[in-house]
N, C-alpha and C positions, 0 to 999 in steps of 0.2 A: 424451391426454384430452382432453375438451371439456368445458367451463364457462365459467360467467360470474362474473367480479368484480364484485359490486354495492355500489356506494354509496362506494366511496373516492375520495378525493381525488389526483388524476392531478396528479404534477407532473413536467415533462420540461423541464430547462432548453434543450435544444437547440433545442424550438420555441416556448421562453416560454410553455408551459402550465400552469396551475394551475386546475384545475376537476372539478369532481364528476363522474365520468363510469362508465360500467360497460364493460367490457373482456371482449370474448367470445373466447377461446383456443380454437382447433382445431388438432389436428396439429403442436402446437409454435409455432404462429404466431398472430400476431394478427389475428383475423378480422377485428373489426369494434369500433371504440369508438362510444360514442351515451351520450345522457344516460338513458334508459330504454330497456336492451335485454330483449326479453321472447322467451324461444325455449322451446316445449313440451319436456318429456323431457330437458332439460338441467340438469343440476348448477349450482344456484348457490351462490356462497361468498359471507359477508355481510364486506364489507369497509368497511362504516360506522364511523366515527370514526379510520379508517385513512389512511396516505400511501401510496399506490402510487407508487415512483419506477423509474425503469430500472434493471437489474441493475447494483449496484455493481462496481466495477473497483477492484484492488488490483494496483497495477504493482510491488510489491516485497514478495515473499514467500520465506522460505528454507523448503525443504522438507525439506531435508537428506539426502532418498534420491537416488542410491545412496551407501550408504558411511558414514553417519551415523544409521541407523535406530535406535539409542538415545534419540536426541533427536526425532526426528519421523519420520514417514514420508509418502507422497506420500496414502495413505489417512487417515490421520489428520489430516493438515494441510488436505486437501478437506472433512474434515466439520468441521473448525474453522470454515474459511472458509464453508461453507452456514450454519452454525448463528450466526455472525456476520453475516450478510446479503450475502455477497459471491458474485456470480453468476461472476464471472473472476475469475483471480488468474494473475498472471507469478511464475515461478519462476527466482529468481536460480541463478547457475552454480558456486557454490561447494560443489559435492558432493565427493564421493572415490569414483571419479575426478570430475574437474570438467568442467562442461558447454561443452569445447571440440572437442567431436566429434561425428559424427552419431550414433553408437551410443548416448552418454548422453542426447542430446536424444529419440531415437526412444524409449528405455527411459521416460523422463518420460510422454512423450504417451500410451504405450500404456496404461502402468498408471494414468494418470489419466482417459483416455478409458473405460477398463472400469469405473469407478466410476460413471459416470453421476452426478456429483456437480456440482462447480464446474468451469468449463472453465479448462484448464490451460495457460497459455502459455510456452514456454520462452525462456529468455534466455540466448545464449551468452558463452561467456568472451573479452573482448577478447584477452589473450593466452594463448598456448599455457602449458597449466598454472598459469594466473594468476601466472606468474612476471614478469609485466611486460617482459620482452626480445625478444618476438617476436610478431607479431598471429596469431591463430588463423585458419584457413581459413574466412573470413567468408562467402564465397560459398556453402560447404557447408552452414555452420550455416543460413544464411537459407533454402537450400533445403530444410532439413530441418523448418522451421517457426518458427526465432527471429525473435522480434520487434523484438528489441534486443539490445546487446551490452553487455555490463560485467563489470568484475573485483570488483565488491561484496565487502566484507571486506578487500580491500586496495587502497591504491590504486596508479595507474599511475605508478611513480616516474618512469619514462623518458618524457621529452616527446617525443622523436621517435616514441616507438611510440603515444603518444596523438594524436601529428599525424598519422599513416598511419591509424589507424583511423579518425577524423573525416572523413578524404580518403576512403577505401574503402567507407565505408557508404553514401555519396552515392550510389553506383550502385545500393543495393539499397531506399534511402529509409528507411532506419530507423535509431533515436537512438544514441548512444554514452550510456550512464548511468556517470556519474563517481561514484566514492567519494572525497569531496574530504578529503586527509588530508594533511599534511606530517608523515611519520612522525620525523624528527628533533626537530621541537616538540612533538609529542605525549611524544617519549621513554617515561617508564615509568609516564605520567599515567594516572589511573583514575576521575576526574571532573573535572568543570569548575574552572580556577584560578579562585580569588577567595577572598572572606570566608568561605565554608563549608571550602573545602581547606585554607584555613589555620588555621581553628579545627578542624577533625576531624584535623589532621594525614596528611593524604591527598596523594600527589602530583598537581597537577594538569595539566589540558589546557587550554593558552591557546585563545580564543577564534580567535587568529590561525591554530591549526593546521590550522582549516579554512579559512579566508578565503584562506589564501597560495595553495592550491592551487585553488580557486572561481577566484580571480583568473587563475592560470595556464591553465585549462582554458577560461575566455571568451576569453582572448587568443587561444589555439590554435583555438576555434570562430569567432571573427572570420577570423583568417589563414584557415582551409580552408574556413569555407562550409557546416561540416557541422552535422548538428544534435545539440545537447549537451542532455543532461537530468541536471541536479544532484539527488542522493540527498539525503534527509534533511537539507534546510538546518537550519541551527539558531541562526546568529548574526545580530545586528544586522548588521554589516558583510557577511557575505555577500549580505543582503538588498538592503544599498545597491550593492555590484557587481552584483548581477543587475539592478537599475533601471537602472543607468548603461549595461550592454551590451543591455538590450532596446531603450532609446531609441537605440539605434547598428543596429539592425534585425538584431542577431546571432539566429541561432535557436538559441533557448535556452529551456529548461522547466525548472521545479523542483517539487520535492514537500516537504512537511513531515510530522512522524509526529505522531499523535495526543498519545503522551507528552510531546513539545517544545511541544505547545500548551496543556497542562493543567500540567504539573509543573516544578519549579524545583530548583535545585540542593540546597537547604535538605532536599529530601527523605532526602538522604545521611545524615542526621546520627544514623538507628538503625543504619545499616552495614548494610542491609538490600541483599542483593547483587540484588533486583530493583529497584534503581535505579540497576544498573552498564549503562549503554548507551554505544554508541559512535555518532555522538558523544553526549557527555555531555549529560544534564539541564544546561539553562544557567540563568543569573541571570534575574531578574525583567521587566529593560530589553531581554534578547532574546528572553523568551517575548513581550513584547507587540510587539517588533518584525516576528516572524513570522507574529502573529493578524494584524496590521493588513497584512502584506502578502497573507495569503491572502483576505481578505475584498476589497480592493482587484483581486485576482485576479494580482498580479505573481508569485506562487507559485499554479498551477493545479491541483494536485493534493494530496490526503492522501491517503498510503500508510503501511501498517503498520510496514513494516521487522520485520514477525514471524520471531523469531530464538529459537528454541525449544531449550531445554536440560533433560538429565535433571535432577533434582533433585540427584542426587549432584555434577554439576557445579557446580550453582549454590550448594549448600550447602557452602561453603570459606571462609575468610578473604575479606576485602573484595578486597585486592589480589590473591588466584589466581584468584577466578571468574571467570569469562569474561563478555564483553560480550554481550546481548541480552536480549530478554523475549518473550513469547506477547503476540501484539497482535491476532489475527485476532477474536477472540470479543469484544471489548470495544471495538473502536475505533469503532463507529457511536454507541453510548451514549455514551462519553466524548466525542465531539464534538458530538451534540446538546445534552447536557446543559451541555459547558462554552461552546459557540459559540452555540446556537439558545436556549436557556433562558436563559444568562445575559450571552451575549456578543453581543448586537446583529445576530448571523447572520440572515437571512430563511432558512428552510426550502430555498427553489430556490436559495439561495448554497450552502449546504452540500452539498446534493444535486450541485451542478455539480462541486464538488471531488472527489465518488466517482464521477462518471460520463463527462461531457464532459471535463471536465480530463484523465483518463489515458486516454480513448479518444481525445483527439488528440496525446497524445506517442507513442501506439503505432498511430497510425492505422486504430483498429478503426470497422467498420461498427457496433459496439452503442452502448448508452449511450443511446438513445432510445426511446419509446415512439410508434408509428406502425403505421396498418394494412400487414399483410404482413412485419412485423418479427418478429426472434426474440421468442418470447413467455419474456424475460428481466426479472424483477420483483425491486425489495426493498421488502417490504411493513412498513412502521414505524408504532408505535402510540407516539406522540408526547406521550402522556400515561402510558405505563408507565413505573413505578419500579420498578428491582430493585438489590439488591446483586450486588455479584461475587462469585464464589465460584469460586475457581480447581480446586478439588475435583471441580468438574461438568463442567471443560473437556473438550472431545472432543480438543485438542492433547494430546499428549504432554508438552509445557511447561507446568508449572503457575507459572511463576514469572510474577507480575504485579506492578507498583508500586500497582495501585490494587485490588486484592485488600481485600473487606471494604467498601468504598466503595459508595454507593448511587448510580445515574445515573437521569435519566430520559429516556426517548425509545428505545425499543428496537427492532429487527426483529424482527417476529413471523411474517413467513414469506418464505421465500426460493423464487422459481419460476425454474428451468433449463430452457429449451427446452420451455416449459409443463409440466414436471414441478413438482410440490411437494416439493421434496427437504429442507425443514426447516419445520414448523410449530409455534408455541408454545415457542420453543427445541430441539424436539427432532428431531433429523435421521433421515429416512426410512434403513430399513434397504437 
């Protein structure tokens, strides 16, 4: 396709650009940027009043396939991704069988490539079978395309295994993504331990269940010199530990989810299982701490932790329902409304957390707008207000704690390799 995006405000945190520009796209690449590009016989697309950002990257997505297709497939997950404004997503390995071998990674890559929607980057398992006892064949996973390794969904309890993973991945220059959770402290907890867990009579998960493992993994990252990435950070104590080790020049990055930026544990009072996530929704002081860390850049990424489940699985009593929600299709609007409209973030600051932040963690060449670069764009209407309706989700998972709420600032176009794969909320066939 060849066309010109006309009159949008181009925001690229990597080059510190924020300027009204036209973008000439040809053969999947950015052919030119300019203030008034005019070419005869070339289609123009009016982007006036819109923000054109580098394609958004989500480095924490559960596509469920292979093995758990009742909850999501690569096809439905990729449609959800581009519907939500994401051009690149990283797929977590907790499938069945898990992504601890070349065959599973090849399956994920091939099925995603055939769709020609979002770019899908596989993440390999840290340990064989995600059992936490023996590290996977990391070199083989890397050669097959793994951009990171993680046992997300399960913590690596064995500290020796985590140490060896942090050491071995240095050969390949990829991060180890930690699911920070001390299982004995978590126990049978289903929500944040505090006032609301006591009032509701639900077993609580203390903040320290996350912080103890965050501390251990930071100590091991310092010991080994490996690159550590902390998934779904949610507590004030975790932020303080992160700041301390960043000051010591330890190679560590972190992410936070949209739901941990918006919601508190009070949401659980209706016993809606769409509020059941892991780590759990925290109290207001924790929410404020992660917001401040995100604005400061201590936390460099927003990631959805998109973890869809079938309605049958989630429609159980709170104690029995699985942890996890669908987040791809609401993430951008939730964060724009919460952080830009109401939270004091500039558009460029927020866009950086969806682009340069995750691109830096995974060492990706994308996340910028420049002549000759891939034509991956997320186009946002900062004034568009819409109500979330999970019945309209492309994802198989219809469970969202923000269903029925209205947010301002939605992606209205997703462009991957020059192809318009989503326009006005409708994903291309």
